[in-house]
Structures are given as structure tokens and as C-alpha cells.
FIMIZA-324502 format. One line per field, with one value per residue (C-alpha): residue in one letter; x, y, z. Coordinates in Angstrom, 3 decimals, always signed. Layout:
resn: (a:...) .
px: (X:...) .
py: (Y:...) .
pz: (Z:...) .
//
This chain:
resn: (m:t:r:v:s:q:v:t:w:t:a:a:l:i:g:a:t:a:a:a:c:g:a:r:t:g:l:p:s:p:a:d:l:g:a:d:g:g:s:g:p:g:s:g:p:p:s:c:t:g:t:e:i:p:l:e:l:n:v:p:d:l:y:f:v:l:d:a:s:g:s:m:q:e:e:s:k:w:t:n:v:t:a:v:v:g:a:l:i:a:q:l:g:p:r:a:r:f:g:a:a:v:f:p:e:p:l:a:n:e:c:a:t:g:v:e:v:m:s:l:r:l:g:d:t:a:g:a:v:a:s:a:f:v:n:a:t:t:l:t:p:v:g:g:t:p:t:a:a:t:l:e:a:l:a:p:e:l:e:g:f:t:h:e:t:f:v:i:l:a:t:d:g:g:p:n:c:d:d:a:l:a:c:g:v:d:q:c:t:s:n:i:d:g:v:p:n:c:p:v:g:g:p:a:n:c:c:d:p:v:s:g:a:g:g:i:g:c:l:d:g:p:r:a:v:a:a:v:a:a:l:a:a:g:h:v:q:t:f:v:l:g:i:p:g:s:a:p:y:a:s:v:l:d:e:l:a:t:a:g:g:t:a:r:p:n:e:p:l:y:y:r:v:d:s:a:d:t:t:a:l:g:g:a:l:g:e:i:a:a:r:a:t:a:s:c:d:f:v:l:t:r:l:p:k:d:p:g:q:v:n:v:y:v:a:g:a:l:v:p:q:s:g:p:d:g:w:s:l:k:g:k:q:l:a:l:d:g:a:t:c:a:a:i:q:n:g:t:a:l:g:v:r:v:v:e:g:c:p:t:v:t:r) .
px: (-39.635:-36.744:-34.183:-32.278:-29.416:-28.838:-25.871:-23.706:-20.813:-18.903:-17.305:-13.970:-13.809:-14.776:-12.112:-13.155:-13.261:-12.646:-8.729:-6.508:-6.864:-10.966:-13.224:-13.919:-10.189:-8.653:-4.947:-2.363:-2.152:+1.222:+2.672:+2.354:+4.828:+7.981:+10.364:+10.741:+7.536:+8.108:+5.914:+6.315:+6.604:+8.707:+9.112:+5.888:+3.466:+1.494:-2.127:-3.352:-5.707:-6.950:-9.810:-10.510:-9.700:-12.698:-11.308:-13.646:-14.308:-15.103:-18.573:-20.228:-24.081:-24.186:-27.867:-29.263:-31.534:-32.499:-34.467:-37.294:-38.976:-40.549:-37.930:-36.357:-38.647:-36.012:-33.044:-34.211:-32.936:-34.137:-33.846:-29.902:-29.393:-31.591:-29.244:-25.994:-26.853:-27.747:-25.041:-22.594:-23.960:-23.784:-20.258:-19.012:-21.513:-20.691:-17.950:-21.117:-24.711:-27.295:-30.343:-32.264:-35.290:-36.978:-38.264:-41.331:-42.910:-44.787:-48.611:-48.871:-49.057:-46.410:-44.346:-45.407:-42.467:-40.012:-39.784:-37.988:-37.920:-35.087:-34.287:-30.800:-28.911:-25.888:-24.618:-24.152:-22.432:-25.161:-26.938:-29.817:-29.517:-29.074:-31.874:-34.253:-32.959:-33.865:-37.123:-38.100:-37.059:-39.643:-41.598:-41.905:-40.649:-43.013:-43.955:-41.356:-37.855:-38.882:-35.286:-35.402:-38.918:-37.467:-33.864:-35.837:-37.945:-35.078:-32.267:-33.775:-33.898:-30.278:-28.692:-29.665:-27.340:-24.854:-21.748:-20.563:-23.292:-23.086:-25.801:-25.405:-27.955:-28.154:-30.672:-30.738:-32.020:-32.529:-35.040:-38.272:-42.179:-41.944:-45.302:-44.279:-42.169:-42.260:-40.030:-39.581:-37.996:-34.192:-36.164:-38.309:-37.113:-39.690:-38.296:-34.829:-35.428:-37.105:-40.058:-42.794:-44.285:-41.655:-38.960:-35.898:-35.071:-39.460:-41.589:-43.991:-42.936:-44.168:-44.231:-46.873:-48.954:-51.585:-51.109:-48.660:-46.980:-46.483:-44.101:-43.996:-42.039:-39.515:-35.624:-35.166:-31.783:-31.119:-33.619:-31.816:-28.178:-29.814:-31.062:-27.599:-25.302:-28.064:-27.563:-23.606:-23.916:-25.255:-22.497:-23.445:-22.200:-23.667:-22.383:-23.967:-24.380:-25.326:-26.841:-27.473:-29.847:-28.427:-26.063:-28.404:-28.671:-24.057:-24.497:-26.687:-25.088:-21.787:-23.506:-25.046:-21.751:-19.697:-22.495:-22.122:-18.568:-18.065:-16.795:-14.341:-11.038:-11.642:-14.455:-17.268:-17.182:-19.792:-20.158:-21.038:-21.977:-22.482:-22.885:-25.663:-22.812:-23.166:-19.378:-19.193:-21.533:-20.440:-16.588:-18.899:-20.710:-17.057:-14.889:-18.044:-17.984:-13.985:-14.151:-16.731:-15.509:-11.811:-9.295:-5.661:-5.846:-7.820:-8.079:-8.319:-10.768:-8.412:-4.519:-3.102:-2.330:+0.967:+1.876:+4.085:+0.657:-1.246:-2.005:-4.088:-5.874:-6.537:-10.155:-9.446:-5.637:-3.015:-0.340:+2.736:+3.940:+7.637:+8.193:+6.461:+3.401:+2.850:+1.514:+2.738:+0.658:+1.816:-0.485:-4.202:-3.186:-3.357:-1.804:-1.676:+0.809:+1.904:-0.177:-1.652:-3.271:-3.944:-5.952:-8.381:-8.276:-8.885:-11.651:-9.805:-10.308:-12.647:-12.929:-9.651:-9.222:-6.731:-6.539:-4.299:-3.402:-0.836:+3.398:+3.107:+4.090:+6.863:+7.917) .
py: (-45.879:-45.104:-42.965:-39.788:-37.521:-35.096:-32.717:-30.862:-27.880:-26.622:-23.202:-25.057:-27.017:-23.950:-21.315:-17.847:-15.229:-12.759:-10.290:-9.208:-5.696:-5.163:-7.209:-5.231:-5.257:-8.637:-7.369:-8.548:-5.811:-3.595:-5.646:-8.771:-7.011:-6.183:-3.660:-5.668:-7.715:-10.272:-11.552:-10.645:-7.301:-5.157:-1.418:-2.104:+1.205:+2.483:+1.287:-0.007:-0.248:-2.169:-4.478:-7.343:-8.826:-11.059:-14.395:-16.019:-19.561:-22.506:-22.643:-26.133:-26.658:-28.124:-29.835:-31.227:-34.110:-34.577:-37.246:-36.017:-39.325:-39.521:-40.953:-37.591:-36.103:-38.940:-36.448:-33.420:-34.952:-32.833:-29.635:-29.865:-31.280:-28.417:-25.835:-27.455:-27.517:-23.519:-22.703:-24.250:-22.265:-18.880:-19.912:-21.423:-18.340:-17.140:-19.925:-22.741:-22.864:-23.991:-25.437:-27.953:-31.129:-33.828:-36.401:-37.645:-34.634:-32.611:-32.395:-35.333:-39.304:-40.985:-42.302:-39.314:-38.981:-36.059:-32.650:-29.483:-27.071:-24.550:-24.023:-24.103:-20.241:-18.367:-18.433:-15.604:-12.572:-11.977:-15.101:-13.982:-17.840:-19.458:-18.233:-19.181:-22.683:-23.035:-21.335:-24.041:-26.829:-25.807:-29.059:-31.886:-35.572:-37.955:-40.787:-43.349:-42.613:-42.581:-41.811:-44.110:-42.636:-38.858:-38.971:-40.782:-37.366:-34.681:-36.340:-34.205:-31.287:-31.880:-33.362:-29.336:-27.610:-26.046:-26.214:-28.670:-30.729:-32.902:-33.948:-34.511:-37.115:-37.383:-40.272:-41.939:-45.305:-47.767:-46.609:-47.755:-47.394:-49.462:-50.587:-53.231:-54.967:-57.867:-59.245:-61.480:-60.377:-60.089:-57.526:-55.873:-52.452:-52.705:-55.504:-54.508:-51.499:-52.873:-50.978:-51.986:-55.421:-55.592:-58.133:-57.900:-61.361:-62.137:-63.989:-61.499:-60.285:-56.458:-56.030:-58.952:-58.124:-58.566:-58.445:-55.320:-52.822:-54.932:-53.701:-50.055:-51.289:-53.468:-52.096:-50.246:-50.512:-52.350:-49.326:-46.709:-47.931:-47.758:-44.077:-42.271:-44.398:-43.005:-39.499:-40.251:-41.369:-37.473:-36.033:-35.484:-37.224:-38.057:-37.806:-39.915:-39.006:-42.456:-40.285:-42.852:-45.324:-46.287:-48.803:-51.675:-49.791:-49.708:-52.148:-50.275:-46.960:-48.112:-49.172:-45.582:-43.940:-46.231:-45.812:-42.006:-41.736:-40.223:-43.638:-42.582:-45.313:-47.819:-48.586:-47.021:-45.936:-43.745:-41.017:-42.591:-41.211:-43.138:-40.151:-37.484:-35.452:-32.050:-32.012:-35.546:-35.320:-31.474:-33.031:-35.300:-32.520:-30.996:-33.641:-33.859:-29.743:-29.926:-32.670:-30.581:-27.080:-28.077:-26.080:-24.728:-22.545:-19.407:-16.392:-12.973:-10.780:-7.929:-7.149:-6.183:-2.682:-3.735:-7.055:-6.125:-5.040:-8.314:-11.209:-14.158:-15.761:-19.230:-19.894:-16.587:-17.478:-15.368:-17.224:-16.107:-16.194:-18.467:-21.871:-25.085:-24.106:-20.461:-19.291:-16.932:-15.350:-15.076:-11.792:-13.118:-17.063:-17.572:-21.075:-22.353:-24.816:-27.655:-27.734:-24.672:-26.208:-29.510:-28.123:-27.253:-29.967:-32.613:-30.401:-28.770:-25.199:-23.245:-19.760:-18.012:-14.203:-12.543:-8.379:-5.845:-2.644:-3.688:-5.128:-8.620:-10.964:-13.370:-15.734) .
pz: (+79.640:+80.184:+81.932:+80.298:+81.506:+83.786:+81.818:+83.722:+83.547:+86.061:+86.142:+86.615:+83.061:+81.745:+83.131:+83.498:+81.532:+83.907:+82.561:+84.761:+84.104:+83.765:+82.320:+78.928:+77.915:+78.736:+78.893:+81.130:+84.329:+84.694:+86.749:+84.360:+82.327:+82.713:+80.400:+77.519:+77.484:+79.718:+82.420:+85.775:+88.124:+86.294:+84.943:+82.255:+81.798:+84.413:+82.745:+79.589:+77.756:+74.779:+72.398:+71.487:+68.104:+66.874:+65.377:+62.707:+63.639:+62.018:+63.634:+64.406:+64.267:+68.073:+67.847:+70.961:+70.905:+74.607:+76.433:+78.528:+79.155:+82.398:+84.422:+84.024:+86.557:+88.947:+90.867:+88.852:+86.252:+83.109:+85.668:+85.661:+82.021:+80.687:+83.131:+82.226:+78.723:+78.853:+80.747:+77.641:+75.235:+77.283:+77.697:+73.817:+72.686:+69.257:+69.051:+67.674:+66.251:+68.826:+67.668:+70.225:+70.158:+72.685:+72.986:+72.717:+72.004:+75.238:+76.085:+73.539:+73.964:+75.569:+72.452:+69.904:+67.805:+69.763:+67.843:+67.620:+70.258:+69.053:+65.777:+64.801:+65.681:+66.635:+69.954:+71.157:+74.266:+75.983:+77.164:+74.528:+72.894:+76.156:+77.445:+74.455:+75.092:+79.019:+77.963:+74.985:+77.647:+80.585:+80.688:+82.333:+81.434:+80.635:+78.465:+76.805:+74.865:+70.817:+70.328:+66.854:+65.280:+66.440:+64.892:+61.771:+61.377:+62.278:+59.896:+57.403:+58.643:+60.457:+56.748:+55.293:+57.310:+55.554:+58.511:+60.073:+62.016:+65.452:+67.398:+71.167:+72.209:+75.803:+77.448:+80.209:+78.903:+75.894:+73.080:+72.371:+71.477:+68.206:+68.364:+65.539:+67.767:+69.934:+72.440:+76.051:+78.831:+77.712:+75.078:+77.479:+78.869:+81.835:+82.661:+82.040:+84.385:+86.635:+87.192:+89.460:+88.875:+85.930:+87.586:+85.583:+84.098:+84.128:+85.100:+83.881:+80.563:+80.552:+77.227:+76.441:+73.905:+75.874:+79.582:+79.147:+77.220:+73.987:+71.227:+72.668:+75.591:+73.349:+73.194:+69.721:+68.771:+65.654:+64.207:+66.377:+65.570:+61.910:+62.002:+63.575:+60.731:+58.269:+59.849:+59.408:+55.808:+55.541:+57.373:+61.078:+63.292:+66.551:+70.334:+73.075:+76.547:+78.827:+81.949:+85.043:+84.358:+80.938:+82.324:+81.407:+77.943:+77.371:+74.002:+72.441:+73.681:+71.725:+68.883:+68.661:+69.597:+66.920:+64.012:+64.452:+64.438:+67.872:+69.457:+72.659:+71.962:+74.275:+76.484:+77.126:+73.795:+73.972:+77.176:+79.992:+83.266:+86.460:+89.106:+88.738:+90.938:+88.548:+88.468:+86.634:+83.971:+83.040:+82.493:+80.051:+78.556:+78.495:+76.176:+73.906:+73.440:+73.295:+70.294:+68.539:+68.844:+69.242:+67.028:+67.408:+64.449:+64.460:+61.468:+63.679:+61.618:+61.154:+61.109:+64.605:+64.786:+66.098:+66.596:+69.171:+71.644:+71.060:+73.636:+74.053:+76.378:+76.427:+79.341:+80.952:+81.313:+79.915:+77.442:+77.116:+73.264:+73.690:+74.651:+73.440:+74.933:+73.427:+70.336:+67.140:+64.689:+61.121:+59.679:+61.039:+61.420:+65.001:+66.317:+69.812:+70.572:+72.855:+75.366:+75.563:+72.255:+73.883:+76.722:+73.738:+72.338:+75.534:+77.082:+80.116:+78.455:+76.394:+74.913:+73.646:+73.391:+71.680:+72.515:+71.850:+74.067:+75.696:+75.491:+74.056:+76.964:+76.089:+78.552) .
//
């Protein structure tokens, strides 16, 4: 059996959503507004009220496929993974649809094909979907890592989704659980992981069909890569998050990322985390979420009553309109520029809000 991930999400990465003029409005405070609508102290209005203009987003499907093998109990990895994914779902809210599956199937045999535990649904601002995810993944990790069989079983559903769909595969080891395989110690996951009585490199072969686990312990890389490639052919991309313990399987995880259409520009091609530190894990998941949801162009659900009374926030921070890192609004079309756009695309900022009711801060 192999290991899986401990994913974390940090407030610093996501950014706070508190607003300067009150949590309800998200408007700048009077001290932020000069007489000409510029930033800094000035003779702005004594008070302001306003309302948020919702955005029409290209809302992707983010479907988590989580390794719940026995090694996930180590270092509280499973607890941390589910808590952090839940926090991400709460943070993104209606910016994405979310679904989840785990493998192997809970309460079944150790190599049972994984199952869906939360059907695809639109996120929300009240945290109901995040709570549903946490409840659905309250389980005790056990068993092996039937990655390939699980992806194959999920494929018809995933390919049937009507929106842009991304699988986020989180694992702390290599795929196995294919009893049709036979292998030596170099391909036996028990030996690779150095589990008790299964030394790395042998001499004992813990995948021996007589004295060991047999084929279910053999590394099932080619089949897993083929399953991910088939999803990509069906317009479903797969991100691969390798959690501490997965380093011995780096070449397989690189192949999965490449087949899934999400390879990073440099090695490792998958998203590798070498520490169970929550900040590092959250950073990796944040990069994945940013790539899946990134857009610098938005559509307002309605025209503002007064374009001169509109302000934009990214990750809770007010963005002045003018300058190379500002924004432009043409009718209902909002475009973010420069470093503001880059922060959305590289994952250092999530969350865009448009609020009307105070003079536009221009600089």
C-alpha cells in the first residue's frame, strides 16, 4: 500500500475578504477616498453604502480524487487533506463546482475500486458544500492504492460533465492493486516504500505470488497513465499533487501530469510537496486551484448604476483603477491588468469582488 496527501490551505495565500467599509459592502472607507476619488486621506463623503455586483464567471468543475490508503493515517495526513480541501471549497465558493471520490472504497476490501463520496455541485458562500465535503470524507484510511481502476470507473461521469472539468489527484505514493501484474522488487511498492520486512531492493520480494502480496502490490503506472490520458482525450485534465512519501514515484507522477495535460514547465512536472508543513501543502494546492480557475476577464451580471461609483477588490485588497496594474470596465466587461492579473494567474491571490456605492479609487 502507498501513501497519500496532506493538503493545506492558508489564509495568507487565499487572502482575507474583509472590507474596509464593513464586511457587508466591501467598500473603501471615507479615509481611502480623496475629493477627486483618488486614494489617500481627503474630503471624501462622511459615509458610504453600497452593494456587491455579482460576476458571471466561467465556472469550472474541480473534482478531487483522493488517495485514502492506509498510509494516509500517518502524520494526520488524511485529516489535514480533507480540512484543507474543505477550506478551499469554502473560499472559492460559487467560483467552481466541486465533487469528490476516494480510493479504495471505504469499508470494502483493501484494493476495492474507489467511489464517489460527493456528487458535483456548485460552491456557495455559506459553506454548505464545504461542510458536505468534510462530512463525506470523514473516514479511516485503509488499504492500497487502486488509482487506475478508480479513474477508469469515474471516467464516464467525468467526461459527461458539460463544463470545463479538472481532476485533482492527490496521492502520497504509487498506484497498485492490479492483481493481473507480476513484478520483481524494483516494481514492488512494498519494497519501494520499505515497509516492515520488505527491504528496499530486496532480497525478499514482497510481491511474490506465493509468500507476498502478489500482483496487487506491483506498481501499476502504465495503466494509471493510460487512464489519465483517456480522460484528457475526453477533455478532462488532471492535476497531480504528490504528498510526502510520493518521492520514490516521481517518474510515474511526472508521466501522469504530462498525460493529464497539466505538466509544470520544469521538473518535477507534477506538484510535489516534500514537507507535511501546512503552508507548503497549501501553496501547492493554491497553485493548482489558481491554474484551474484563473481568469483576468470577468462579466458583471448587471450594468453599474454609475461607472464612477465602482471599486474592485482582489483577495480582499482594494485595487486602484488607473496605472499598469489597475482595471478597466466597459459596460459589463471587467478586465484586470498587469501585476493584478498576474496575481490571479499565479495563485498568489484568489477572489475578485466588484462593489458600487463609493467614488472609484483611481490611484
